[in-house]
C-alpha positions in Angstrom: 0.0 0.0 0.0 1.3 3.5 -0.9 1.6 6.3 1.6 -1.1 8.2 -0.4 -3.6 5.4 0.1 -2.7 5.2 3.8 -3.3 9.0 4.1 -6.8 8.6 2.4 -7.7 5.9 4.9 -6.5 8.0 7.8 -8.4 11.1 6.7 -11.6 9.2 6.0 -11.7 7.6 9.4 -10.6 10.7 11.1 -13.5 12.7 9.5 -16.0 10.1 10.5 -14.7 10.1 14.1 -14.7 13.9 14.4 -18.1 14.4 12.7 -19.7 11.8 15.0 -18.1 13.4 18.1 -19.1 16.9 17.2 -22.7 15.8 16.4 -23.0 14.0 19.8 -21.4 16.9 21.6 -23.8 19.5 20.1 -27.0 17.4 20.3 -26.7 15.4 23.5 -26.0 16.2 27.2 -23.9 14.0 29.4 -25.5 10.6 30.0 -28.3 11.2 27.5 -29.1 8.0 25.8 -31.0 6.9 22.6 -31.9 3.3 22.4 -31.4 2.1 18.8 -31.9 -1.6 19.7 -32.1 -3.3 23.1 -28.4 -4.3 22.6 -27.2 -1.1 21.0 -27.5 2.4 22.3 -26.1 5.9 21.7 -25.0 7.0 25.2 -23.0 10.2 25.6 -20.1 10.3 28.1 -16.8 12.0 28.3 -13.5 10.8 29.9 -9.9 11.7 30.3 -8.9 9.5 27.3 -7.4 6.5 29.0 -8.8 3.0 28.5 -11.9 2.1 30.5 -12.2 5.7 31.8 -9.0 5.5 34.0 -7.4 8.7 35.0 -3.9 9.9 36.0 -4.2 11.5 39.4 -2.8 14.9 40.2 -3.1 18.5 38.9 -1.0 17.7 35.8 -2.2 14.2 35.2 -4.3 15.1 32.1 -1.5 17.2 30.6 1.0 14.4 31.1 -1.4 11.9 29.4 -2.0 14.2 26.4 1.7 15.0 25.9 2.6 11.3 26.2 0.0 10.4 23.6 1.3 13.1 21.2 4.8 11.7 21.5 3.4 8.2 20.9 1.5 9.3 17.8 4.7 10.8 16.5 6.4 7.4 16.9 3.5 5.6 15.2 3.6 8.1 12.3 7.3 7.3 11.9 6.5 3.5 12.0 3.9 4.0 9.3 6.3 5.9 7.0 9.0 3.3 7.6 6.6 0.4 6.8 5.6 2.0 3.5 9.2 2.8 2.6 10.2 -0.9 3.2 7.2 -2.1 1.2 5.8 -4.0 4.1 2.6 -6.1 4.1 -0.7 -4.3 3.5 -1.9 -5.9 6.7 0.9 -4.1 8.7 0.4 -0.8 6.9 -3.4 -0.8 7.4 -3.0 -1.8 11.1 -0.5 1.0 11.8 -2.7 3.5 9.9 -5.8 2.5 12.0 -3.9 2.7 15.3 -2.5 6.1 14.2 -5.9 7.4 13.2 -7.5 6.3 16.4 -4.9 7.8 18.6 -4.9 11.1 16.7 -8.7 11.3 16.8 -8.7 11.1 20.6 -5.8 13.5 20.9 -7.8 16.1 18.9 -10.5 15.9 21.6 -7.9 16.2 24.4 -6.1 19.2 22.8 -8.9 21.3 21.4 -12.4 20.4 22.8 -11.8 22.1 26.1 -11.4 25.5 24.5 -14.0 24.9 21.7 -17.0 23.7 23.7 -18.8 24.7 26.9 -19.7 21.8 29.2 -22.4 19.3 28.5 -23.9 18.7 32.0 -27.6 19.2 31.9 -27.3 21.1 28.6 -26.3 20.7 25.0 -22.9 22.2 24.3 -22.2 24.9 21.8 -19.1 25.2 19.6 -16.8 28.2 20.1 -18.5 29.1 23.3 -17.5 32.2 25.3 -17.5 29.9 28.4 -15.4 26.9 27.4 -15.3 24.0 29.9 -11.5 23.6 29.9 -8.2 24.8 28.6 -5.7 23.7 25.9 -4.6 20.1 26.3 -7.3 19.5 29.0 -10.3 18.5 26.8 -12.4 15.4 27.5 -12.7 12.6 24.9 -16.3 12.0 23.6 -17.6 8.5 23.7 -21.0 7.3 22.5 -21.3 3.7 21.3 -22.8 1.3 23.9 -23.5 -2.3 23.4 -25.1 -3.8 26.6 -25.6 -7.2 24.9 -26.6 -8.8 28.2 -27.6 -7.3 31.5 -28.8 -9.0 34.7 -27.9 -10.7 38.0 -25.2 -13.4 37.9 -26.0 -16.8 39.3 -25.6 -17.0 43.1 -23.3 -20.1 42.8 -20.6 -18.1 41.0 -17.7 -17.5 43.5 -17.1 -13.9 44.4 -19.5 -12.3 41.9 -22.6 -14.5 42.4 -25.8 -12.5 42.7 -24.2 -9.2 41.6 -25.6 -7.1 38.7 -23.5 -7.5 35.5 -23.5 -6.0 32.1 -21.8 -7.5 29.0 -20.5 -5.5 27.2 -20.4 -2.3 29.4 -17.7 -0.3 27.7 -18.7 2.9 25.9 -16.4 3.9 23.0 -16.0 6.0 19.8 -14.9 5.6 16.2 -11.3 6.3 17.2 -11.4 3.5 19.7 -12.8 1.1 17.1 -9.9 2.0 14.8 -7.3 1.4 17.5 -8.9 -2.0 18.5 -9.2 -3.1 14.8 -5.5 -2.2 14.1 -4.3 -4.1 17.2 -6.6 -7.0 16.3 -5.1 -7.2 12.8 -1.6 -7.3 14.3 -2.7 -10.2 16.6 -4.9 -12.3 14.3 -2.8 -11.7 11.1 0.6 -11.5 12.8 2.4 -13.7 10.3 1.0 -12.0 7.3 1.5 -8.5 8.8 5.2 -9.1 9.4 5.8 -11.5 6.5 8.0 -9.0 4.6 10.2 -8.4 7.6 10.6 -12.1 8.2 11.7 -12.6 4.6 14.3 -9.8 5.0 15.7 -11.5 8.1 16.0 -14.9 6.3 17.7 -13.4 3.2 20.1 -11.5 5.5 21.2 -14.8 7.1 
């Protein structure tokens, strides 16, 4: 795959990610939910940008997270260019492009959303508000896809968790998260194909 095609893939997914986030941000308030199906809902939440809503404690935790992710995205961008330059497998190039796009999509939220939008608590946010909810590098990541495939009380005979309420699948995510997960999934499931070119180079060098 050429770098041009990789760029087209990145731009396309990034546009879908940002359009969906901006739409949710400007049409929903925090925790508002629309039930599409019983097992699929649009549920608007915001988080610091770490997996499963985890946070880095401290006054500068959010800033550290955002700066770390910017550095990581720079490294992924270099990896993508290097993979294309070495004519690596399309599986590898697509996987890297997806991971890069997902990371960049969430970084945009973290860097810009805090100064573009006002808060979404009990109200629908407006863009370019005179009362933004945050500052540069301190924006919240917008999530909206929720798939509570099964919800109920676990059997009482299960050790430790018996009788407790449980939801599968309870993560709420966005298009950027899907891109990252898909990219990582490709690297895991199609590992041999993704790194086939590199393996051949190692064999020829020996």
